[in-house]
C-alpha positions as CSV (number, residue, x, y, z in Angstrom):
1,M,145.1,-69.0,-259.4
2,S,142.0,-67.5,-257.7
3,V,140.2,-67.7,-254.3
4,H,136.6,-66.8,-253.6
5,G,134.5,-67.2,-250.5
6,A,131.2,-66.5,-248.8
7,L,129.8,-66.8,-245.3
8,L,126.3,-66.8,-244.1
9,P,125.5,-67.0,-240.3
10,G,122.7,-69.3,-239.2
11,G,121.5,-66.7,-236.8
12,R,122.8,-63.3,-235.5
13,Y,125.7,-61.8,-237.4
14,P,128.6,-62.5,-237.5
15,G,128.1,-66.1,-236.3
16,Q,131.1,-68.3,-235.4
17,D,132.4,-69.3,-238.8
18,R,135.5,-67.5,-240.2
19,W,137.7,-67.7,-243.3
20,T,140.6,-65.9,-244.7
21,A,143.1,-66.3,-247.6
22,T,146.9,-65.8,-247.6
23,P,149.2,-65.6,-250.6
24,H,149.6,-69.4,-250.5
25,G,146.7,-70.7,-248.5
26,V,143.1,-70.7,-247.1
27,V,141.9,-71.0,-243.5
28,V,138.3,-71.9,-242.7
29,L,137.0,-72.2,-239.1
30,D,133.7,-73.2,-237.5
31,G,133.6,-72.2,-233.9
32,A,131.5,-73.5,-230.9
33,T,130.6,-71.9,-227.6
34,A,132.3,-73.1,-224.5
35,S,130.4,-75.0,-221.7
36,A,131.7,-72.5,-219.1
37,P,130.0,-69.1,-219.4
38,E,132.8,-67.2,-217.8
39,V,135.4,-67.9,-220.6
40,P,135.9,-65.8,-223.7
41,P,133.2,-66.1,-226.3
42,A,133.6,-68.4,-229.3
43,E,133.7,-65.3,-231.6
44,L,136.9,-64.1,-229.9
45,Y,138.5,-67.5,-230.0
46,V,137.9,-68.0,-233.7
47,D,139.1,-64.5,-234.5
48,T,142.3,-65.1,-232.5
49,L,142.9,-68.6,-233.9
50,L,142.2,-67.3,-237.5
51,D,144.9,-64.6,-237.2
52,D,147.5,-66.9,-235.8
53,L,146.9,-69.6,-238.4
54,A,147.0,-67.1,-241.2
55,R,150.4,-65.8,-240.0
56,R,151.8,-69.3,-240.0
57,L,150.2,-70.8,-243.1
58,D,152.7,-69.6,-245.7
59,S,155.6,-71.2,-243.9
60,D,157.0,-74.7,-244.7
61,T,155.8,-76.1,-241.3
62,E,153.9,-79.3,-241.6
63,L,150.2,-78.5,-241.3
64,P,149.4,-80.6,-238.1
65,I,152.4,-78.9,-236.3
66,L,151.2,-75.5,-237.6
67,I,147.7,-76.1,-236.2
68,S,149.2,-77.3,-232.9
69,E,151.3,-74.2,-232.6
70,A,148.4,-71.9,-233.4
71,I,146.1,-73.6,-230.8
72,G,148.8,-73.1,-228.2
73,A,149.2,-69.5,-229.1
74,A,145.5,-68.8,-229.0
75,A,145.1,-70.6,-225.7
76,D,147.9,-68.6,-224.2
77,A,146.6,-65.3,-225.6
78,L,143.1,-65.9,-224.1
79,A,144.3,-67.7,-220.9
80,L,142.2,-70.8,-221.8
81,A,142.1,-74.1,-220.0
82,P,141.4,-77.4,-221.7
83,G,137.9,-78.8,-221.3
84,V,136.1,-75.6,-220.7
85,A,137.2,-73.4,-223.6
86,P,135.5,-72.4,-226.8
87,S,136.4,-74.8,-229.7
88,S,136.6,-74.7,-233.5
89,T,137.1,-77.0,-236.5
90,V,140.1,-76.2,-238.7
91,A,140.3,-76.7,-242.4
92,L,143.4,-75.6,-244.2
93,L,144.5,-75.5,-247.9
94,R,148.0,-74.6,-248.9
95,W,149.7,-74.6,-252.3
96,S,153.2,-74.2,-253.6
97,S,154.7,-74.4,-257.1
98,T,154.8,-78.2,-256.7
99,T,152.2,-79.4,-254.2
100,V,148.7,-78.8,-252.8
101,E,148.1,-79.7,-249.2
102,A,145.0,-79.9,-247.1
103,A,144.3,-80.5,-243.4
104,V,141.1,-80.9,-241.4
105,L,140.5,-81.1,-237.7
106,G,136.8,-81.5,-236.9
107,D,133.9,-81.9,-239.3
108,S,134.6,-79.3,-242.0
109,T,135.4,-80.7,-245.5
110,V,138.0,-80.1,-248.2
111,V,137.2,-81.4,-251.7
112,L,140.1,-81.5,-254.2
113,G,139.2,-81.7,-257.9
114,L,141.6,-83.6,-259.9
115,V,142.8,-82.8,-263.5
116,D,141.5,-86.3,-264.6
117,G,138.0,-85.5,-263.4
118,G,138.2,-87.3,-260.1
119,E,137.8,-85.9,-256.6
120,V,139.6,-86.4,-253.3
121,R,137.5,-85.6,-250.2
122,L,139.0,-84.9,-246.8
123,C,136.7,-84.9,-243.9
124,D,137.2,-85.7,-240.2
125,D,134.2,-87.7,-239.1
126,R,135.4,-88.6,-235.6
127,L,133.0,-86.2,-233.9
128,S,130.0,-88.1,-235.4
129,M,131.1,-91.2,-233.6
130,V,130.4,-89.7,-230.2
131,A,127.1,-90.6,-228.5
132,P,125.9,-92.7,-231.5
133,S,122.6,-93.9,-229.8
134,A,121.6,-90.3,-228.9
135,R,122.4,-89.2,-232.5
136,R,120.3,-92.0,-234.0
137,A,117.5,-91.0,-231.6
138,Y,117.4,-87.4,-232.6
139,H,117.7,-88.2,-236.3
140,D,114.8,-90.7,-236.0
141,R,112.6,-88.2,-234.1
142,L,113.2,-85.5,-236.7
143,R,112.5,-87.8,-239.6
144,H,109.2,-88.7,-237.9
145,G,108.1,-85.1,-237.7
146,H,108.7,-84.3,-234.0
147,G,110.7,-81.2,-234.8
148,Y,112.9,-79.2,-232.5
149,D,110.9,-79.8,-229.4
150,D,111.9,-80.1,-225.7
151,S,112.9,-83.8,-226.2
152,H,115.1,-82.8,-229.1
153,R,116.8,-80.2,-226.9
154,D,117.3,-82.8,-224.1
155,L,119.0,-85.1,-226.6
156,M,121.2,-82.4,-227.8
157,T,122.2,-81.5,-224.3
158,A,123.1,-85.1,-223.6
159,I,125.2,-85.3,-226.8
160,Q,127.0,-82.1,-225.9
161,R,127.9,-83.5,-222.5
162,D,129.3,-86.7,-224.1
163,E,131.2,-84.5,-226.6
164,I,132.9,-82.6,-223.8
165,D,133.9,-85.9,-222.1
166,A,135.3,-87.2,-225.4
167,R,137.0,-84.0,-226.6
168,N,140.7,-84.3,-227.4
169,R,141.0,-87.9,-226.1
170,E,142.1,-91.1,-227.7
171,H,139.0,-93.0,-228.9
172,G,137.1,-89.7,-228.9
173,Y,137.6,-86.8,-231.3
174,W,140.1,-84.0,-231.8
175,I,139.2,-80.3,-232.1
176,A,141.0,-76.9,-231.8
177,E,140.4,-75.8,-228.2
178,A,143.1,-75.2,-225.6
179,D,145.2,-78.4,-226.0
180,P,147.9,-77.9,-228.6
181,A,148.3,-81.7,-229.0
182,A,145.0,-81.8,-230.7
183,G,146.5,-80.3,-233.8
184,L,148.8,-83.2,-234.3
185,H,145.8,-85.4,-234.9
186,A,144.6,-83.4,-238.0
187,Q,143.9,-85.5,-241.0
188,T,145.9,-84.5,-244.1
189,E,146.3,-84.9,-247.8
190,R,149.1,-83.9,-250.2
191,L,149.0,-84.1,-254.0
192,P,151.2,-82.8,-256.8
193,R,149.9,-79.3,-257.9
194,S,149.9,-80.5,-261.5
195,A,147.2,-83.1,-260.5
196,V,144.8,-80.6,-258.8
197,S,142.6,-78.2,-260.8
198,W,140.4,-76.9,-258.0
199,A,139.4,-77.1,-254.3
200,V,136.4,-76.3,-252.2
201,I,136.5,-75.9,-248.4
202,A,133.2,-75.9,-246.6
203,T,131.9,-75.9,-243.0
204,D,129.4,-78.6,-242.1
205,G,126.5,-76.3,-242.3
206,A,127.1,-75.8,-246.0
207,Q,128.5,-79.2,-246.8
208,R,125.6,-81.3,-245.5
209,A,123.0,-79.3,-247.4
210,I,125.1,-79.3,-250.6
211,D,125.5,-83.1,-250.4
212,H,121.8,-83.6,-249.6
213,L,120.6,-81.5,-252.5
214,G,123.0,-83.1,-254.9
215,V,124.9,-80.0,-255.8
216,Q,128.1,-81.0,-257.6
217,W,131.3,-79.9,-255.9
218,A,132.9,-79.3,-259.4
219,D,130.0,-76.8,-260.0
220,V,130.6,-75.1,-256.7
221,A,134.2,-74.7,-257.5
222,T,133.4,-72.5,-260.6
223,R,131.5,-69.9,-258.6
224,E,132.8,-66.5,-257.5
225,A,131.9,-64.7,-254.3
226,A,128.5,-63.4,-255.3
227,E,127.5,-66.7,-256.7
228,L,128.7,-68.5,-253.6
229,R,126.7,-66.2,-251.4
230,A,123.6,-66.9,-253.6
231,L,124.2,-70.6,-253.1
232,L,124.4,-70.2,-249.3
233,D,121.1,-68.2,-249.5
234,R,119.6,-71.0,-251.5
235,L,120.6,-73.6,-248.9
236,H,119.3,-71.4,-246.1
237,H,116.0,-70.9,-247.8
238,W,115.6,-74.6,-248.6
239,E,116.1,-75.3,-244.8
240,A,113.5,-72.6,-243.9
241,E,110.9,-73.3,-246.5
242,S,111.2,-77.0,-247.5
243,D,112.6,-78.6,-244.4
244,P,112.0,-76.4,-241.4
245,R,111.6,-79.4,-239.0
246,G,114.6,-81.3,-240.2
247,E,112.6,-84.3,-241.6
248,A,114.5,-84.6,-244.9
249,L,117.9,-83.6,-243.5
250,P,118.1,-84.3,-239.8
251,R,120.4,-81.7,-238.2
252,A,121.0,-80.3,-234.7
253,K,119.3,-77.0,-235.3
254,P,117.2,-75.4,-238.1
255,H,120.1,-73.4,-239.4
256,D,123.9,-73.5,-238.9
257,D,126.5,-71.0,-240.0
258,K,127.6,-71.8,-243.6
259,T,130.9,-71.0,-245.2
260,I,132.3,-72.0,-248.6
261,V,135.7,-71.1,-250.1
262,T,136.9,-72.1,-253.6
263,W,140.4,-72.2,-255.0
264,T,141.1,-72.8,-258.7
265,S,144.6,-73.5,-260.0
266,D,146.3,-72.0,-263.0
267,R,147.8,-75.4,-263.8
268,G,146.8,-78.7,-265.1
């Protein structure tokens, strides 16, 4: 069994992605800044949440409950209030002698490679359902070459307002923030360990570019840390040099933080 990972901020270091490994698991986070400027920064939130998730992950607690408990502990530690706090996606992988489990909350992705050559993909796409008309509008504008202009920024501001209104609500989406109940809505997968040969966990900044460029997840899973960092550099350079205006791959901003973590089993 081996775990390798790499992280590349989209802008100033260290960015808002985080990852860590425990003896029996992996935690990957993708943070977002709060709407209220007086609350703690997203970097502090993801650091706090990461530590708490890592402490809990090797227990036998069900993953949605574990995420819920960690959100509550982070909110208490930072005195956060729902609706105005920083937020983060959560992607977890946990293995035992008999099972491999995954959970996602928010738009990070876990891909499980099966011994028979198939793949199981776990991704929470509920956030993408918020403000669909505004999302279509900014995608269309980027595809038609308008770039990241003032109108794009206005559309993104409107989407962010709608996202705040829909956060951690039924018929909206669920994300780690200050409401522990959100964790109970994590999407999960559980497979026999004997059926799984590898896993890749990726934040959306990496996942979208990997899918767009047709990089195979099974190939990503074979890479160690330096090779993963080289892949992230390749994705970043492709965005900067081949698609700086988001025409080929419409996205909210030219560069997002990118994280990839791989796990390979010694079984199967």
